[in-house]
C-alpha positions in Angstrom: -78.0 33.4 -32.7 -78.3 30.5 -30.3 -80.6 27.6 -31.0 -80.8 26.4 -27.4 -84.1 25.5 -25.9 -85.1 26.8 -22.4 -83.2 24.9 -19.7 -85.3 22.6 -17.5 -85.7 23.7 -13.9 -86.1 20.6 -11.7 -87.5 20.9 -8.2 -85.3 20.6 -5.2 -82.5 23.0 -6.4 -80.7 22.8 -3.1 -80.0 19.1 -3.5 -76.5 17.7 -4.4 -76.4 17.0 -8.1 -74.2 14.2 -9.5 -71.7 15.0 -12.3 -73.8 13.0 -14.8 -77.1 14.7 -13.9 -75.6 18.1 -14.4 -74.0 17.1 -17.7 -77.3 15.6 -18.9 -79.1 18.8 -18.0 -76.7 20.9 -19.9 -76.7 18.8 -23.0 -80.5 18.6 -23.0 -80.6 22.4 -23.4 -78.3 22.7 -26.4 -78.7 21.3 -29.9 -76.6 21.8 -33.1 -76.7 25.3 -34.6 -78.8 25.7 -37.8 -76.9 24.7 -41.0 -75.6 27.4 -43.3 -73.8 27.4 -46.7 -70.2 28.6 -46.3 -67.4 29.1 -48.8 -64.5 26.7 -48.3 -62.1 29.2 -46.5 -64.9 29.9 -44.0 -65.9 26.3 -43.5 -62.7 25.1 -41.9 -63.4 23.6 -38.5 -67.1 23.2 -39.2 -69.1 20.0 -39.4 -70.7 18.8 -42.6 -74.5 18.3 -42.5 -74.8 16.2 -45.6 -72.8 13.7 -47.6 -70.7 15.2 -50.4 -70.6 13.3 -53.7 -67.7 13.7 -56.1 -69.0 15.2 -59.4 -65.7 14.4 -61.2 -63.0 11.7 -60.9 -59.7 12.3 -59.3 -57.5 12.3 -61.2 -59.8 13.4 -63.9 -57.6 11.8 -66.6 -54.6 9.5 -66.8 -51.5 11.5 -66.0 -47.8 11.0 -65.4 -46.4 10.8 -61.9 -42.8 11.5 -63.1 -40.9 13.7 -65.4 -39.9 11.4 -68.3 -41.1 10.0 -71.6 -44.4 8.5 -72.5 -43.8 5.4 -74.7 -45.2 2.1 -75.9 -44.2 -0.9 -73.7 -43.1 -3.0 -76.7 -40.7 -0.3 -77.9 -38.5 -0.5 -74.7 -38.7 -4.2 -73.9 -35.2 -5.4 -73.2 -33.7 -2.0 -73.2 -30.4 -1.6 -71.2 -27.5 0.8 -70.9 -25.5 -1.4 -73.3 -28.4 -1.7 -75.7 -30.7 1.3 -75.3 -33.9 1.6 -77.2 -33.7 4.6 -79.5 -37.0 6.4 -80.0 -38.1 9.4 -82.0 -39.4 12.3 -79.8 -42.6 13.7 -81.3 -43.2 16.5 -78.8 -43.7 17.8 -75.2 -46.7 17.3 -72.9 -46.7 19.6 -70.0 -49.3 19.9 -67.2 -52.3 21.8 -68.4 -51.7 20.8 -72.1 -54.2 18.8 -74.1 -53.1 15.2 -74.6 -54.9 14.9 -77.9 -52.3 17.3 -79.5 -49.9 14.3 -79.7 -50.0 10.6 -80.6 -47.3 8.2 -79.7 -46.9 5.6 -82.4 -44.4 2.7 -82.8 -40.8 3.7 -82.2 -41.9 7.1 -80.8 -41.8 8.9 -77.5 -43.4 12.1 -76.0 -41.5 14.0 -73.4 -43.9 14.3 -70.5 -43.9 16.3 -67.2 -45.3 15.4 -63.8 -49.1 15.8 -63.9 -49.4 16.0 -67.6 -52.0 13.9 -69.4 -50.9 10.7 -71.0 -51.0 11.1 -74.8 -52.9 8.6 -76.9 -50.9 5.6 -77.9 -48.6 5.8 -74.9 -48.8 2.8 -72.5 -46.3 3.7 -69.8 -43.9 6.4 -68.6 -40.1 6.0 -68.2 -38.5 8.4 -65.7 -36.0 10.8 -67.3 -33.3 9.2 -65.1 -33.7 6.0 -67.1 -32.8 7.9 -70.4 -30.1 10.0 -71.9 -32.5 13.0 -71.9 -32.1 13.3 -75.7 -28.4 14.2 -75.3 -27.0 11.1 -76.9 -24.9 10.3 -73.9 -25.4 8.2 -70.7 -28.3 8.5 -68.1 -29.2 12.0 -67.0 -30.3 13.3 -63.6 -33.0 15.6 -64.7 -35.0 17.0 -67.5 -33.7 19.8 -69.7 -35.7 23.0 -70.1 -39.0 22.2 -71.8 -39.7 23.2 -75.4 -41.7 26.3 -76.2 -44.2 24.2 -78.1 -44.8 20.5 -78.6 -43.6 20.5 -82.2 -40.3 21.9 -81.1 -39.4 18.8 -79.1 -37.6 16.7 -81.7 -34.7 14.3 -82.0 -34.1 11.0 -80.4 -34.1 9.7 -76.8 -32.3 6.6 -75.7 -34.1 4.5 -73.0 -31.8 2.4 -70.8 -34.5 0.4 -68.9 -37.7 -1.3 -69.7 -41.0 -0.5 -67.9 -44.2 -2.3 -67.3 -47.6 -1.1 -68.7 -49.0 1.8 -66.7 -45.8 2.3 -64.8 -45.6 5.8 -63.3 -49.2 6.6 -64.5 -51.8 7.9 -62.2 -55.0 6.3 -63.5 -58.2 8.3 -63.9 -60.4 7.8 -60.9 -57.7 6.0 -58.9 -58.3 8.4 -56.0 -62.0 9.2 -56.2 -64.4 8.2 -58.9 -67.2 10.4 -60.1 -70.3 9.5 -58.1 -68.4 8.3 -55.1 -69.1 9.7 -51.7 -66.2 11.9 -51.0 -67.0 13.0 -47.4 -69.7 11.9 -45.0 -72.1 14.0 -43.0 -70.6 14.7 -39.6 -67.0 15.2 -40.9 -65.0 18.0 -39.3 -63.5 20.0 -42.1 -59.7 20.3 -41.6 -57.1 21.2 -44.2 -57.1 17.7 -46.0 -60.9 17.8 -46.2 -60.9 21.3 -47.6 -58.3 20.2 -50.1 -60.5 17.3 -51.3 -63.6 19.5 -51.6 -61.6 22.0 -53.7 -60.1 19.2 -55.8 -63.6 18.0 -56.8 -64.7 21.5 -57.6 -66.9 22.3 -54.6 -66.6 26.0 -53.7 -69.0 25.9 -50.8 -70.5 23.4 -48.5 -73.5 23.1 -46.1 -72.3 23.0 -42.5 -73.1 23.6 -38.9 -71.3 26.9 -38.1 -68.7 27.0 -35.4 -70.4 28.2 -32.2 -69.5 31.6 -30.8 -68.5 31.4 -27.2 -68.1 34.5 -25.0 -65.9 34.0 -21.9 -65.8 36.4 -19.0 -64.1 36.4 -15.6 -65.6 38.1 -12.6 -63.8 39.6 -9.6 -62.6 43.0 -8.5 -59.3 41.5 -7.5 -58.5 40.6 -11.1 -55.9 42.5 -13.1 -55.0 41.9 -16.8 -51.6 40.4 -17.6 -49.1 43.1 -18.4 -50.5 45.5 -15.8 -49.1 46.2 -12.4 -50.5 44.2 -9.5 -51.8 46.2 -6.5 -52.2 45.0 -3.0 -54.6 42.0 -2.8 -54.8 41.7 -6.6 -54.1 38.7 -8.9 -53.8 38.3 -12.6 -56.8 37.1 -14.6 -55.8 33.7 -15.9 -59.2 32.0 -16.1 -60.6 34.0 -19.0 -57.4 33.3 -21.1 -57.5 29.6 -20.3 -61.2 29.2 -21.0 -61.0 31.2 -24.2 -58.1 29.0 -25.4 -60.0 25.9 -24.4 -63.1 27.0 -26.3 -61.1 27.6 -29.4 -59.4 24.2 -28.9 -62.9 22.6 -28.7 -63.7 24.2 -32.1 -65.5 27.4 -31.2 -65.0 31.0 -32.2 -64.2 32.4 -28.8 -64.3 36.0 -27.5 -62.7 37.0 -24.2 -64.2 39.8 -22.2 -62.0 41.7 -19.7 -62.6 40.9 -16.1 -65.8 42.3 -14.7 -65.7 43.9 -11.2 -67.9 42.6 -8.4 -70.9 44.7 -9.3 -74.2 42.9 -10.3 -75.5 45.7 -12.5 -72.2 45.9 -14.4 -72.2 42.1 -14.9 -75.9 42.1 -16.1 -75.1 44.9 -18.5 -72.0 43.1 -19.8 -73.9 39.9 -20.4 -76.7 41.7 -22.2 -74.2 43.4 -24.4 -72.5 40.1 -25.3 -75.7 38.3 -26.2 -75.6 39.6 -29.8 -72.5 37.6 -30.6 -72.9 34.6 -28.3 -74.3 31.1 -29.0 -72.9 30.2 -25.5 -71.9 32.3 -22.5 -69.3 31.2 -20.0 -68.6 33.0 -16.7 -66.0 32.1 -14.2 -66.1 33.1 -10.5 -68.8 34.4 -8.3 -70.9 31.2 -8.0 -70.1 30.1 -4.4 -71.7 31.3 -1.1 -69.5 34.3 -0.4 -70.9 37.8 0.2 -69.4 39.0 -3.1 -70.4 36.2 -5.4 -71.7 38.6 -8.0 -72.7 36.1 -10.7 -75.4 34.6 -8.4 -76.6 38.0 -7.5 -76.6 39.3 -11.0 -78.5 36.4 -12.5 -81.1 35.8 -9.8 -83.6 38.1 -11.6 -83.6 36.0 -14.9 -85.3 33.2 -13.0 -88.4 35.3 -12.3 -91.5 34.3 -14.1 -92.1 37.7 -15.7 -88.5 37.9 -17.0 -87.5 36.8 -20.5 -85.2 33.8 -20.7 -85.2 30.3 -19.2 -83.4 31.2 -16.0 -80.1 30.3 -14.4 -79.9 27.8 -11.5 -77.0 27.5 -9.1 -76.1 24.1 -7.9 -73.8 22.1 -5.7 -72.3 19.1 -7.5 -70.9 15.9 -5.9 -67.4 16.5 -7.4 -64.0 17.8 -6.5 -62.9 20.3 -7.7 -65.8 22.3 -9.0 -68.6 21.8 -6.5 -70.4 25.1 -7.1 -71.9 25.4 -10.7 -74.5 27.5 -12.4 -76.4 26.7 -15.6 -79.4 28.0 -17.5 -80.4 30.2 -20.4 -80.6 34.0 -20.6 -82.0 36.6 -23.0 -84.8 36.4 -25.5 -83.1 33.7 -27.6 -82.5 31.5 -24.5 -78.7 31.6 -24.9 -77.1 28.9 -22.8 -75.0 30.2 -19.9 -72.6 28.1 -17.8 -71.3 29.7 -14.7 -68.1 28.0 -13.5 -66.2 28.4 -10.2 -63.4 30.9 -9.9 -60.5 28.7 -8.8 -58.3 28.0 -11.8 -58.3 24.2 -11.6 -62.0 24.1 -10.7 -62.8 26.3 -13.6 -60.7 24.3 -16.2 -62.0 20.9 -15.0 -65.5 22.2 -15.1 -64.9 23.4 -18.7 -63.7 20.0 -19.8 -66.6 18.2 -18.2 -69.5 20.5 -19.1 -68.6 23.4 -21.5 -66.6 21.4 -24.0 -69.4 18.8 -24.6 -71.8 21.7 -25.0 -69.6 23.4 -27.6 -69.2 20.1 -29.5 -73.0 19.5 -29.4 -73.6 23.0 -30.9 -71.1 22.1 -33.6 -73.2 19.1 -34.6 -70.7 16.4 -33.5 -71.9 13.0 -32.3 -68.9 12.3 -30.1 -68.7 15.3 -27.8 -66.6 13.9 -25.0 -62.8 13.6 -24.4 -61.5 10.0 -24.9 -61.1 7.9 -21.8 -59.0 4.9 -21.0 -57.9 2.7 -18.1 -54.3 3.1 -16.8 -52.2 1.8 -14.0 -51.8 4.3 -11.2 -48.1 5.3 -10.6 -47.8 7.1 -7.3 -45.6 7.3 -4.2 -48.6 6.7 -1.9 -52.3 5.9 -2.0 -54.6 8.6 -3.3 -57.4 9.8 -1.0 -60.7 11.1 -2.2 -63.7 12.6 -0.3 -66.5 10.2 0.2 -69.6 10.9 -1.9 -67.7 13.0 -4.5 -66.2 12.2 -7.8 -62.7 13.5 -7.8 -60.7 14.6 -10.8 -57.0 14.8 -10.3 -54.5 16.3 -12.7 -52.1 13.8 -14.1 -49.7 12.8 -16.9 -50.4 9.7 -19.0 -47.9 7.6 -21.0 -47.6 4.0 -22.0 -50.6 2.7 -20.1 -49.6 4.4 -16.8 -50.8 7.6 -15.2 -49.1 9.7 -12.5 -50.7 12.5 -10.4 -49.3 16.0 -10.9 -49.3 18.4 -8.0 -51.7 18.3 -5.1 -55.5 18.4 -4.9 -55.6 22.2 -4.4 -57.9 24.0 -6.9 -55.5 26.9 -7.1 -52.5 25.0 -8.4 -52.1 26.4 -12.0 -48.5 25.3 -12.5 -49.5 21.7 -11.9 -52.3 22.0 -14.3 -50.0 23.3 -17.0 -48.0 20.1 -16.8 -51.0 17.7 -16.9 -52.4 16.0 -20.0 -55.0 13.8 -18.3 -57.4 13.6 -15.4 -57.6 10.7 -13.0 -61.2 9.9 -12.1 -61.9 8.6 -8.6 -65.5 7.4 -8.3 -67.9 8.7 -5.6 -67.8 5.5 -3.6 -64.0 5.3 -3.5 -62.0 7.0 -0.7 -58.6 5.5 -1.4 -56.7 4.3 -4.5 -53.5 2.3 -4.0 -50.6 2.5 -6.4 -50.7 -0.2 -9.1 -54.5 -0.2 -9.4 -56.1 0.5 -12.7 -58.0 3.8 -12.8 -60.2 5.7 -15.2 -58.4 8.4 -17.1 -59.7 11.3 -19.2 -57.2 12.2 -21.9 -56.9 15.9 -22.4 -54.3 16.0 -25.2 
């Protein structure tokens, strides 16, 4: 269920909005989802809401980082292949065994496996490759099969090299000490973080859940990939692109098949999807055409006697993506962003407005794509419409950025090769090659 507040509805809705004004309005209407306790497998991709303190040390005890022999330092001082140190083997220590079952005294050694606890009396570990492995010959390349029980490991081992104290020993608490802060609030839980939580014994954590985002395309001309195109029809690519983009942003995303140009059908579809949506995203039908069904379908939610905050359709001073819609719908005031239908306009709009909204719902502090300055590499000057902030697809590498494709908002192939957006400010109509420009990094 969404935690969004009703969207503000400023006066003068026919005015030209700036990109920043629209983004501020969107982000003001969403806030992080309420925290819940989740088991570790379900918490992947979520954001911690509180610091996690380690209740145990890692490692929890001194243990060996090698297969070898646990010995006293004095017993192997000066050892060499010509004059090896001969030690009596008093037993085996394997991972999971209790170290207090054995004690290493003067002239003794305990055969030890990687991860096994260091027995009392032992001061260091010599790798098995530095010994004869108990075979009475030269250095060996590996450990023989272990004994069935510690008391069955007997005989002598010859050590051919000395070792310093604590060599090949993982010290208790050398990774994390009990009482240390293991993870900070605001951390996104990926595989390494899940591993750390499991290692310190945490089976569940308190997190902001991943937001559920429902994506739907509109248009009677849309056909699903894999079907046969009829006259005047095109494949629906937007819903696939935006669903993938929502998942990439961290959301749990659901794609709804293209909705025909019928206002009642779209209203019904939106109402059906509210039960599983923290955020709704539509694409298409927000311009000024006679069949712009999203505007027609959502006009009623702005009435004062209707539940929900209302959806407002705007014109933004940007290219591509001038027509936009934003508001909240349904009894829980679920945020809805209505994006243009042209593929590039739709994707750029997602990156600028929807992605930050998703990241805000997740509870992240940094919700925007990283930006940088880069030198423009182009065959000729870039032109941009006066009064609009232009976003051009580009590739970025080694401090330089090059446009990909033209400015057309339908050029999907060019978009597929882009990993950045060149930002041309509203007051700039031409950018010469070699000039530093602002770049939004998409990869």
